[in-house]
C-alpha positions in Angstrom: 0.0 0.0 0.0 1.3 3.5 -0.9 0.9 6.2 1.7 0.9 9.9 1.1 3.9 12.0 2.3 4.0 15.6 3.4 4.9 18.3 0.9 8.2 19.4 2.5 10.7 18.0 5.0 13.6 19.2 7.1 16.5 17.6 8.9 15.6 16.7 12.5 19.1 17.4 13.8 18.8 14.6 16.3 20.7 11.3 16.0 17.7 8.9 16.2 15.7 10.6 13.4 16.6 11.7 9.9 13.9 14.1 8.8 10.5 15.3 9.8 7.8 17.4 8.2 9.0 21.0 7.8 6.1 22.5 9.9 6.7 20.2 13.0 8.5 21.8 15.9 10.9 20.3 18.3 9.9 20.5 21.9 11.3 19.2 25.2 9.4 16.9 27.5 9.7 19.4 30.3 7.8 22.0 28.3 4.8 19.8 27.7 4.3 18.4 31.2 3.1 20.0 34.5 5.2 17.7 36.7 7.0 14.3 36.8 6.9 12.2 39.9 8.6 9.0 41.0 6.4 6.5 43.0 7.3 4.7 46.2 8.2 1.2 47.4 5.8 -0.2 50.0 5.8 -3.8 51.1 3.2 -5.6 49.0 1.5 -9.0 49.0 1.6 -11.4 46.1 -2.1 -11.1 45.1 -4.5 -8.7 43.5 -6.6 -6.3 45.5 -10.1 -7.1 46.7 -13.0 -4.6 47.1 -11.9 -1.3 48.6 -8.3 -2.5 49.1 -5.3 -0.5 47.7 -2.5 -1.9 45.5 0.7 -0.9 43.8 1.6 -1.3 40.2 4.1 -3.8 38.9 6.4 -3.0 36.0 4.4 -5.3 33.8 1.4 -2.9 34.1 3.2 -0.8 31.5 4.0 -2.4 28.1 4.5 -1.0 24.7 2.2 2.1 25.1 -0.5 0.2 27.0 -1.6 0.3 30.6 -2.7 -3.0 32.2 -4.0 -2.2 35.7 -4.6 -5.8 36.5 -0.8 -6.2 36.9 -0.5 -5.1 40.5 0.0 -6.3 44.0 -2.2 -5.7 47.0 -1.1 -3.7 49.9 -1.6 -4.6 53.5 -4.4 -2.9 55.4 -1.9 -1.1 57.5 -0.2 0.7 54.6 -1.0 4.4 54.5 -2.4 5.9 51.4 -0.1 8.4 49.6 -2.4 10.7 47.5 0.5 12.0 45.3 1.1 8.6 43.9 -2.5 7.6 43.1 -3.0 6.4 39.5 -5.4 8.8 37.7 -7.0 9.1 34.2 -4.7 10.9 31.9 -1.5 9.9 33.6 1.4 8.9 31.4 3.4 6.3 33.1 7.0 5.4 32.2 9.2 2.7 33.7 12.2 4.2 35.5 14.1 1.0 36.0 14.2 -2.1 33.8 16.2 -4.2 31.4 17.8 -2.1 28.6 15.2 -3.3 26.1 12.3 -2.3 28.3 13.4 0.8 30.3 11.5 3.8 29.4 8.5 1.9 28.3 5.3 3.9 28.7 1.5 3.5 29.0 -1.3 6.0 29.1 -4.1 5.7 31.6 -7.0 6.2 29.2 -10.0 5.4 31.3 -11.1 5.7 34.9 -9.1 3.1 36.9 -11.2 0.2 38.3 -8.9 -0.5 41.1 -7.4 1.7 43.8 -3.8 1.8 42.8 -0.5 3.7 43.2 2.5 3.6 41.2 5.8 2.2 42.5 9.2 3.8 42.8 10.2 1.9 39.6 7.7 4.1 37.6 7.5 7.8 36.7 4.2 9.5 36.3 4.0 12.5 33.9 1.1 14.9 34.1 0.6 16.4 30.6 -0.3 20.1 29.7 -3.2 19.4 27.4 -2.9 22.8 25.8 0.7 22.0 24.6 0.3 18.4 23.4 -2.2 15.6 23.1 -1.5 12.9 25.7 -2.4 10.1 23.1 0.0 11.5 20.6 2.9 11.8 23.2 2.2 8.3 24.3 2.5 7.0 20.6 5.6 9.2 19.9 7.5 7.7 23.1 6.6 4.2 21.8 8.2 4.5 18.4 11.2 2.3 17.4 13.1 5.4 16.5 12.7 6.7 20.1 13.7 3.4 21.6 17.3 4.1 20.6 17.2 7.3 22.7 15.7 5.6 25.7 18.5 2.8 25.6 21.4 5.2 25.4 19.8 7.4 28.0 19.9 4.7 30.6 22.6 4.1 33.2 23.4 1.2 35.5 26.1 -0.8 37.4 25.3 -3.8 35.3 23.8 -4.6 31.9 20.8 -6.5 33.2 19.0 -3.5 35.0 19.4 0.1 34.1 17.7 3.4 35.0 16.6 6.6 33.5 16.7 9.8 35.5 14.0 12.4 35.7 16.4 15.1 34.4 17.1 13.0 31.3 13.4 12.4 30.5 12.8 16.1 30.9 15.5 17.0 28.3 14.3 14.5 25.7 13.3 16.2 22.4 10.2 15.2 20.5 8.6 16.6 17.4 5.2 18.2 17.6 2.7 19.0 14.8 -0.2 21.5 15.5 -2.7 20.2 18.0 -5.4 19.4 15.3 -2.8 17.3 13.4 -1.8 15.6 16.7 -5.5 14.7 17.2 -5.9 13.3 13.6 -2.7 11.3 14.1 -3.9 9.8 17.4 -7.4 9.0 16.0 -5.9 7.4 13.0 -3.5 5.2 15.1 -6.3 4.4 17.6 -8.3 2.9 14.7 -5.6 1.1 12.9 -3.8 -0.3 15.9 -7.3 -1.5 17.4 -7.7 -3.4 14.1 -4.3 -5.0 14.3 -4.8 -5.8 18.1 -8.0 -7.5 17.3 -6.2 -9.8 14.9 -3.6 -10.5 17.4 -6.1 -11.2 20.1 -7.9 -13.8 17.8 -4.6 -15.5 16.9 -3.5 -15.5 20.6 -6.8 -17.2 21.5 -6.3 -19.7 18.8 -2.7 -20.5 20.0 -4.1 -20.8 23.5 -6.6 -23.4 22.4 -3.9 -25.5 20.9 -1.9 -25.1 24.1 -4.9 -26.3 26.0 -5.3 -29.2 23.5 -1.7 -30.3 24.1 -2.0 -30.2 27.9 -5.2 -32.2 27.7 -3.6 -34.7 25.4 -0.5 -35.1 27.7 -2.7 -35.5 30.8 -5.1 -38.0 29.2 -2.2 -40.1 27.9 -0.1 -40.2 31.0 -3.0 -41.0 33.3 -5.0 -43.4 31.0 -2.4 -44.8 28.6 -2.8 -45.5 24.9 -5.0 -48.6 25.1 -8.5 -47.5 26.2 -9.7 -51.1 26.4 -7.6 -52.2 29.4 -9.4 -52.7 32.7 -9.2 -49.8 35.1 -9.1 -49.4 38.9 -9.7 -46.7 41.4 -6.5 -44.8 42.0 -7.5 -43.9 45.6 -7.0 -40.2 44.8 -10.2 -38.3 44.5 -9.0 -35.8 41.9 -7.2 -38.4 39.8 -9.9 -41.1 39.4 -9.4 -44.3 37.7 -6.1 -45.5 36.2 -5.1 -48.6 34.2 -5.3 -51.7 36.5 -1.7 -52.8 35.9 -0.2 -49.4 36.5 1.4 -48.6 39.9 1.5 -45.5 42.0 4.9 -44.7 43.4 6.5 -41.9 45.4 9.0 -39.7 43.3 11.7 -40.6 45.9 11.3 -44.2 44.9 11.7 -43.4 41.2 14.8 -41.3 41.5 18.4 -41.7 42.8 18.7 -38.1 43.8 16.5 -35.0 44.3 18.5 -31.9 45.1 18.3 -28.2 44.5 21.1 -26.0 43.0 23.5 -23.7 44.8 22.0 -21.3 47.4 24.7 -18.6 46.6 24.7 -16.3 43.6 27.9 -17.0 41.7 30.0 -14.4 40.0 29.0 -14.3 36.3 31.4 -14.2 33.5 31.5 -13.4 29.9 32.1 -17.0 29.0 32.6 -20.4 30.6 29.9 -22.8 31.8 26.2 -22.2 31.5 24.4 -21.4 34.7 20.6 -22.1 34.7 17.9 -20.5 36.9 14.1 -20.5 37.0 14.1 -17.8 34.4 15.9 -19.9 31.9 13.6 -22.9 31.8 10.4 -20.9 32.1 11.4 -18.9 28.9 9.7 -20.4 26.0 11.1 -21.8 23.9 14.1 -22.9 26.0 17.3 -21.6 24.6 20.5 -22.6 26.4 22.3 -19.7 24.6 20.2 -17.2 26.5 21.6 -18.4 29.9 24.5 -16.8 31.9 28.0 -18.0 32.3 30.1 -18.9 35.4 33.7 -19.8 35.5 34.9 -23.4 35.1 36.4 -23.3 38.6 33.1 -22.2 40.1 31.4 -25.0 38.2 33.9 -27.6 39.5 33.0 -26.5 43.0 29.1 -26.7 42.4 29.0 -30.0 40.7 30.5 -31.7 43.8 27.1 -31.5 45.3 24.8 -31.2 42.3 25.9 -32.2 38.7 23.1 -32.2 36.0 23.7 -34.6 33.1 21.9 -35.6 29.9 18.7 -37.5 30.7 18.1 -35.8 34.1 15.1 -33.6 34.7 15.3 -30.0 36.1 12.2 -28.6 37.7 11.4 -25.1 38.8 10.8 -24.8 42.6 10.9 -21.1 43.4 8.8 -18.3 41.9 7.2 -20.2 39.0 6.5 -23.7 40.3 6.5 -27.0 38.4 8.0 -26.2 35.0 10.1 -29.2 33.9 13.0 -29.4 31.5 14.5 -32.7 30.2 18.2 -32.3 29.7 18.6 -33.6 26.2 21.9 -31.9 25.4 25.6 -32.8 26.3 26.8 -29.4 27.4 27.8 -29.1 31.1 25.6 -26.8 33.3 25.2 -25.7 36.9 22.0 -24.7 38.4 20.7 -22.1 41.0 18.6 -22.8 44.0 15.4 -21.9 42.1 15.8 -25.3 40.3 15.9 -28.9 41.6 17.7 -31.7 39.8 16.0 -35.1 39.6 18.0 -38.1 38.6 15.5 -40.8 37.7 16.2 -44.6 38.1 16.6 -46.9 35.0 13.0 -48.3 35.6 11.7 -44.9 34.3 11.8 -43.6 30.7 13.2 -40.0 30.9 10.7 -38.6 28.3 7.8 -40.3 30.0 8.8 -38.9 33.3 9.1 -35.3 31.7 5.5 -35.6 30.3 4.3 -36.8 33.8 5.5 -33.7 35.3 3.2 -31.8 33.0 0.0 -33.8 34.1 -2.7 -32.2 36.0 -2.1 -34.5 39.0 1.3 -33.0 39.4 -0.1 -29.4 39.5 -2.7 -30.5 42.2 0.3 -31.6 44.3 2.2 -28.4 43.5 -0.8 -26.3 44.7 -1.2 -28.4 47.8 2.3 -28.4 49.0 3.9 -25.1 47.7 4.3 -22.2 50.1 3.5 -18.6 49.3 5.2 -15.8 51.1 6.9 -13.1 49.1 8.0 -15.8 46.6 6.2 -19.1 46.0 8.4 -22.1 46.7 8.4 -25.8 46.9 10.3 -27.7 49.5 12.3 -30.8 48.5 10.9 -32.9 51.3 7.4 -32.4 50.0 8.5 -33.0 46.4 10.2 -36.3 47.3 6.9 -37.6 48.5 4.9 -36.6 45.4 3.3 -39.6 43.6 3.6 -40.5 40.0 2.0 -43.1 37.8 4.2 -45.9 36.8 3.3 -48.2 33.9 5.6 -50.9 32.6 8.7 -49.5 31.1 7.8 -50.7 27.5 4.5 -48.9 27.9 6.3 -45.8 29.1 8.5 -45.7 26.0 5.3 -46.2 23.8 3.6 -43.2 25.5 6.7 -41.0 25.3 7.1 -41.8 21.6 3.3 -41.1 20.9 3.4 -37.8 22.8 6.7 -36.7 21.0 4.9 -37.1 17.7 1.7 -35.5 18.6 3.0 -32.6 20.6 5.5 -31.8 17.8 2.6 -31.5 15.4 0.7 -29.2 17.7 3.9 -27.1 18.5 4.3 -26.6 14.7 0.8 -25.3 14.5 1.4 -23.0 17.4 4.7 -21.8 16.0 2.9 -20.9 12.7 0.3 -18.9 14.6 3.0 -17.1 16.7 4.9 -16.2 13.6 1.7 -14.5 12.3 1.4 -12.7 15.6 5.0 -11.4 15.5 4.4 -10.1 12.0 1.3 -8.2 13.1 3.3 -6.8 16.1 6.0 -5.6 13.8 3.4 -4.1 11.5 2.0 -2.2 14.4 5.4 -0.8 15.4 6.2 0.2 11.9 2.9 1.9 11.5 3.2 3.9 14.7 6.8 4.9 13.9 6.1 6.0 10.4 3.0 8.0 11.2 4.3 9.7 14.4 7.7 10.6 12.8 6.0 12.0 9.7 6.9 9.4 7.1 3.2 8.9 6.4 0.9 11.9 6.2 -2.4 11.8 8.2 -4.8 14.5 7.1 -6.3 16.6 9.9 -9.8 17.8 9.9 -10.3 21.1 8.2 
């Protein structure tokens, strides 16, 4: 599709943008806002608010120009309310501290908040001068891919994993501003076009979720009922499990493994190369990519594997934060693990891939929910895990189940991957559209 361009352009004279429409004017953020505030850091509970309670926003409440108020934590009743930090309609929220890729992300509070919420000390709140700039236009401008470069180079930090942007730097940011009627036309155009794209993304996301549910259902049905539906069944003795094949056994995990142990309880010094070091974040990131994990030195690794040495064929299970995500080690590379993971070395009477699929069954999640403890971080104690039960068919049947599920889940995963590729293309289209419209590459006619 060919879009109309403006009649005349000029050099922007900023590093991150080549040219802009000639009649657009550069303005500093400090000149279009009434104030900028940083939130506070109260002790919060790991749950959402109930009626009349107050909560504090999480960083995930602000994402790619959108505001998701459901992403918050409840505050104890004893916490005092600070009026200056209350989230209100028209607030433009910007993340103060985050990873280099996400720091400076923004989201506009477009409608009256449903929940009683305040913003945290990791978030800035900008109050916009409505006679100077349209809040929706500014939000779109700050979300452009062109402006992302400026956010990244503006950030500072002692390490590369978490950086911060100061209020002073934000106030000195330059943006380009067309006349207010043109800002309104641009915002309305992008509201319409991005809503259409978002609708397509939502439909595809729902489709992918249905296939994920199909995969979970297939795994659960197969590891609890087997492949032959004609075999005699017996009562499992577990209310929420129901019947299982008559010739299957129920055994404790400790009887199906030679070792169940967690990783090191101390954070090691990370290096630029060496031995891969895995934590809960690595195995919950989908798809799993060993190359995304951090390094520790070979000497540190030698010390850690005296107690806990993962090998090919072992299973890692997340036990802190996100509970119950398994990873079958199907690679030869040496790794060490953090305390957020536990290592399970299974006995020869259990097929490794069958065991992996068993950890994904609903009966395991019932046990996770029953025995995990939630304080500030959800965790699963090893003594509880060792007594979890698993279903144990004959080894030949385990192998057949694993082979069947390998084939079927691979087919479903391929479908999901195709859907996700379409979603990513739509997201890129959305970013490109916003960037090209708000930086003047595409002309949007304002109302006469």
